[in-house]
C-alpha positions as CSV (number, residue, x, y, z in Angstrom):
1,M,-50.9,-88.4,-7.9
2,I,-51.9,-85.1,-6.4
3,V,-49.2,-84.2,-3.6
4,R,-49.6,-81.7,-0.9
5,D,-47.3,-80.9,1.9
6,G,-49.0,-81.6,5.2
7,G,-45.9,-80.6,7.3
8,D,-45.0,-84.0,8.9
9,S,-46.7,-86.0,6.2
10,F,-47.6,-85.6,2.6
11,V,-50.9,-85.7,1.6
12,L,-51.6,-88.1,-1.4
13,I,-54.6,-88.4,-3.9
14,R,-55.1,-90.5,-6.4
15,Q,-56.1,-88.7,-9.9
16,H,-59.3,-91.2,-10.3
17,D,-60.4,-90.3,-6.6
18,H,-60.0,-86.4,-7.7
19,A,-62.2,-87.3,-10.7
20,A,-64.7,-88.7,-8.6
21,V,-65.2,-85.3,-6.7
22,S,-65.2,-83.7,-10.2
23,E,-68.4,-86.4,-11.0
24,Q,-70.0,-85.8,-7.7
25,L,-69.8,-81.9,-8.5
26,A,-71.2,-82.6,-12.3
27,R,-74.4,-84.4,-11.0
28,A,-75.0,-81.4,-8.8
29,L,-74.5,-78.6,-11.6
30,A,-77.2,-76.2,-12.0
31,P,-79.1,-76.3,-15.4
32,E,-77.9,-73.0,-16.6
33,L,-74.2,-74.3,-16.3
34,L,-75.3,-78.0,-18.0
35,P,-78.5,-78.6,-19.7
36,P,-80.6,-81.4,-18.5
37,D,-80.4,-82.8,-22.0
38,S,-79.3,-85.8,-23.7
39,L,-75.5,-84.8,-23.3
40,R,-75.5,-84.2,-19.8
41,A,-74.7,-87.9,-19.2
42,G,-71.6,-87.4,-21.4
43,V,-70.2,-84.7,-19.4
44,V,-70.6,-86.4,-16.1
45,Y,-69.2,-89.5,-17.3
46,A,-66.1,-87.4,-18.9
47,A,-66.1,-86.0,-15.4
48,A,-65.5,-89.0,-13.5
49,Q,-63.3,-91.1,-16.1
50,H,-61.3,-88.1,-17.7
51,D,-58.0,-89.5,-15.2
52,R,-58.8,-92.8,-15.4
53,G,-55.4,-93.2,-17.3
54,W,-53.7,-92.5,-14.0
55,I,-55.2,-95.4,-12.2
56,E,-52.2,-97.8,-12.8
57,L,-49.8,-95.2,-12.4
58,D,-50.9,-94.3,-8.9
59,E,-50.9,-97.9,-7.9
60,T,-47.3,-97.3,-7.2
61,P,-46.1,-93.9,-6.2
62,I,-42.5,-92.7,-7.2
63,W,-40.2,-90.4,-5.2
64,N,-38.9,-87.4,-6.9
65,D,-35.3,-87.0,-5.7
66,A,-34.8,-83.5,-7.0
67,A,-38.0,-82.1,-5.3
68,G,-37.8,-84.2,-2.2
69,R,-41.1,-85.5,-2.6
70,P,-43.2,-88.0,-4.6
71,Y,-43.7,-87.3,-8.2
72,A,-47.1,-85.3,-8.8
73,F,-49.3,-85.0,-11.8
74,E,-47.3,-82.0,-12.8
75,D,-44.0,-83.4,-13.0
76,Y,-44.4,-86.9,-13.6
77,P,-42.1,-88.6,-16.3
78,L,-43.7,-87.4,-19.6
79,L,-43.4,-90.5,-21.8
80,P,-45.3,-93.1,-19.4
81,K,-47.8,-90.4,-18.7
82,I,-48.4,-89.7,-22.5
83,A,-48.8,-93.3,-22.9
84,Y,-51.5,-93.8,-20.2
85,Y,-53.4,-90.8,-21.0
86,R,-53.9,-92.4,-24.4
87,R,-54.9,-95.6,-22.7
88,G,-57.3,-93.7,-20.4
89,I,-59.1,-92.1,-23.5
90,D,-59.6,-95.5,-25.4
91,E,-60.9,-97.2,-22.4
92,V,-63.6,-93.8,-22.0
93,E,-64.2,-94.3,-25.9
94,A,-65.2,-98.1,-25.4
95,V,-67.9,-96.7,-23.2
96,S,-69.0,-93.4,-24.2
97,P,-67.3,-92.1,-27.7
98,Y,-68.7,-88.4,-26.7
99,S,-67.0,-88.4,-23.3
100,A,-64.0,-89.5,-25.1
101,L,-64.1,-86.7,-27.4
102,L,-64.2,-84.1,-24.5
103,C,-61.5,-86.3,-22.6
104,S,-59.3,-86.0,-25.7
105,L,-59.9,-82.2,-26.2
106,F,-59.1,-81.9,-22.4
107,Y,-55.8,-83.5,-22.7
108,Q,-54.9,-81.9,-25.9
109,A,-55.0,-78.5,-24.2
110,F,-52.1,-79.6,-21.7
111,F,-50.0,-80.1,-24.7
112,E,-50.6,-76.8,-26.8
113,S,-47.3,-74.9,-25.4
114,L,-45.2,-78.2,-24.9
115,E,-42.6,-78.9,-27.6
116,G,-40.7,-82.3,-28.5
117,E,-41.5,-85.3,-30.7
118,A,-43.6,-87.2,-28.1
119,C,-45.8,-84.2,-27.3
120,E,-46.2,-83.6,-31.3
121,A,-47.1,-87.3,-31.9
122,F,-50.0,-87.1,-28.9
123,R,-51.3,-83.8,-30.4
124,S,-51.6,-85.2,-34.0
125,A,-53.0,-88.9,-33.0
126,E,-55.7,-87.1,-30.5
127,Q,-56.6,-84.8,-33.4
128,V,-57.4,-87.8,-35.7
129,R,-59.2,-89.1,-33.0
130,Q,-61.4,-85.8,-32.4
131,R,-61.9,-85.4,-36.2
132,R,-63.4,-89.3,-36.3
133,L,-65.5,-88.6,-33.3
134,M,-67.1,-85.4,-34.1
135,M,-67.9,-86.9,-37.6
136,N,-69.3,-90.2,-36.4
137,L,-71.3,-88.5,-33.6
138,R,-72.1,-85.3,-35.8
139,A,-71.4,-83.3,-32.6
140,D,-72.1,-79.7,-32.7
141,P,-69.1,-77.7,-32.6
142,E,-70.5,-75.0,-30.3
143,R,-72.0,-77.3,-27.9
144,T,-68.7,-79.6,-27.7
145,R,-66.7,-76.2,-26.6
146,L,-68.9,-75.5,-24.0
147,D,-69.0,-79.0,-22.9
148,L,-65.0,-78.8,-22.7
149,L,-65.4,-75.4,-20.8
150,R,-67.8,-77.7,-18.4
151,L,-65.3,-80.3,-18.1
152,Q,-62.3,-78.1,-17.2
153,L,-64.3,-76.3,-14.8
154,L,-65.1,-79.5,-12.6
155,D,-61.5,-80.4,-13.0
156,S,-60.5,-77.3,-11.5
157,L,-63.2,-77.2,-8.7
158,S,-61.9,-80.7,-7.6
159,L,-58.3,-79.6,-7.9
160,Y,-59.3,-76.7,-5.7
161,V,-59.9,-78.7,-2.7
162,C,-57.3,-81.3,-3.6
163,L,-54.5,-78.9,-3.9
164,N,-55.6,-76.3,-0.9
165,E,-55.2,-77.1,2.8
166,P,-58.6,-77.1,4.1
167,G,-59.4,-73.5,5.3
168,A,-56.8,-71.9,3.2
169,A,-57.2,-68.3,2.3
170,G,-55.3,-65.2,0.5
171,R,-51.9,-66.0,0.2
172,D,-52.4,-69.5,1.4
173,E,-54.5,-70.6,-1.3
174,H,-52.8,-72.6,-4.4
175,P,-51.8,-69.8,-7.0
176,W,-53.9,-71.6,-9.8
177,Y,-57.2,-70.6,-8.2
178,R,-56.8,-67.3,-6.4
179,E,-58.5,-65.5,-9.5
180,G,-61.0,-68.1,-9.8
181,F,-61.9,-70.6,-12.3
182,P,-61.6,-69.0,-15.9
183,A,-63.3,-71.9,-17.5
184,A,-66.6,-70.8,-16.1
185,D,-66.3,-67.4,-17.9
186,G,-68.0,-68.7,-21.0
187,L,-70.6,-70.4,-19.3
188,L,-71.8,-67.8,-16.7
189,P,-74.2,-64.9,-17.7
190,H,-72.0,-61.7,-18.7
191,G,-68.6,-63.7,-18.5
192,R,-68.7,-63.3,-14.6
193,R,-65.9,-64.8,-12.8
194,L,-66.5,-67.9,-10.5
195,R,-64.5,-68.0,-7.2
196,A,-64.5,-70.5,-4.3
197,S,-63.4,-69.8,-0.7
198,W,-63.5,-71.8,2.4
199,I,-66.1,-70.9,5.3
200,D,-64.0,-73.5,7.5
201,E,-62.3,-76.6,7.0
202,Q,-65.2,-78.6,5.7
203,R,-67.4,-75.8,3.9
204,L,-66.7,-74.0,0.8
205,L,-68.7,-71.1,-1.0
206,L,-69.3,-70.3,-4.4
207,S,-69.5,-66.8,-5.6
208,E,-72.0,-67.5,-7.9
209,K,-74.7,-70.1,-8.4
210,A,-73.1,-73.0,-9.9
211,L,-75.1,-76.1,-7.9
212,L,-78.4,-77.0,-7.7
213,G,-77.9,-76.6,-4.1
214,E,-76.0,-77.4,-1.0
215,T,-73.7,-80.3,-2.1
216,K,-71.8,-82.9,-0.5
217,V,-69.0,-84.6,-1.7
218,E,-66.4,-87.2,-0.7
219,L,-62.8,-87.0,-1.1
220,R,-60.3,-89.9,-0.7
221,L,-56.7,-89.2,0.4
222,K,-53.9,-90.7,2.3
223,R,-51.6,-89.0,5.0
224,V,-48.2,-90.5,4.5
225,P,-45.9,-89.9,7.1
226,K,-42.5,-88.3,6.0
227,A,-40.4,-90.4,8.8
228,R,-42.0,-93.4,7.6
229,I,-41.0,-92.5,4.2
230,A,-37.4,-92.5,5.2
231,A,-37.6,-95.4,7.1
232,V,-39.1,-97.8,4.5
233,G,-39.7,-95.8,0.9
234,I,-42.4,-93.9,-0.4
235,D,-44.3,-97.1,-1.9
236,E,-44.1,-99.3,1.3
237,A,-44.9,-96.0,3.5
238,C,-48.1,-95.3,1.1
239,R,-49.4,-98.9,1.0
240,A,-49.2,-98.8,4.9
241,S,-51.1,-95.7,5.3
242,E,-54.9,-95.7,6.0
243,L,-57.3,-94.5,2.7
244,E,-59.5,-91.8,4.5
245,T,-62.7,-90.4,3.4
246,V,-62.9,-86.3,3.7
247,E,-66.7,-85.2,3.4
248,L,-66.9,-81.5,2.0
249,V,-70.0,-79.5,1.6
250,W,-70.2,-76.8,-1.3
251,R,-72.5,-73.9,-1.1
252,N,-74.1,-71.3,-3.7
253,P,-74.1,-67.8,-2.4
254,P,-76.8,-66.6,-0.5
255,V,-79.9,-65.4,-2.3
């Protein structure tokens, strides 16, 4: 779950709904960033499904007493999170082995700096999967590296709109993306840094051409009143809250 404090309510975004925004942006990526070749579909599918392991976990939000809010993806208990990560990659592999390779690499990167038996077991198992898939697919290591950057960029672009209040600027922006999106450094010419900014509460502007053109995306979310949570608990309050669809528009910089 992605959790944003909205004052008198919490804005909750299911991970798979966040991934749906990644997919919509993936379909609109300019050919300079994502070539229109036989591997493009695998990147798009990876973007769409990279968080499918969260589908069941997000069905029942859990309250984090220490933080005074629902558990978010950053601090969700590690062991169930790892188990569902693995399950999600398994399900992706059943449909698209190349997408699963990208998802496996994507999740392994999260655990590079983490210690502990469970983290090491996850890394080891995914490295075995990666070697098998690379061999079976005869995947090109350099193309795979670039496609992983594309997946990381699509994840970050979606998270930008999920973690930020619409219209946020400067110090009000989420700290992860105040300096832009490093994943794009290896994709854009001359290593230029891709940045995003809000034009208003619905429209966003990119600092470099990254999309085919103006791109509309739909983000599903719930606004769960804090008073309702205090009265009936997070699970019942979430179930009673309406699922909203917010339309956002991404633009390339003016020519």
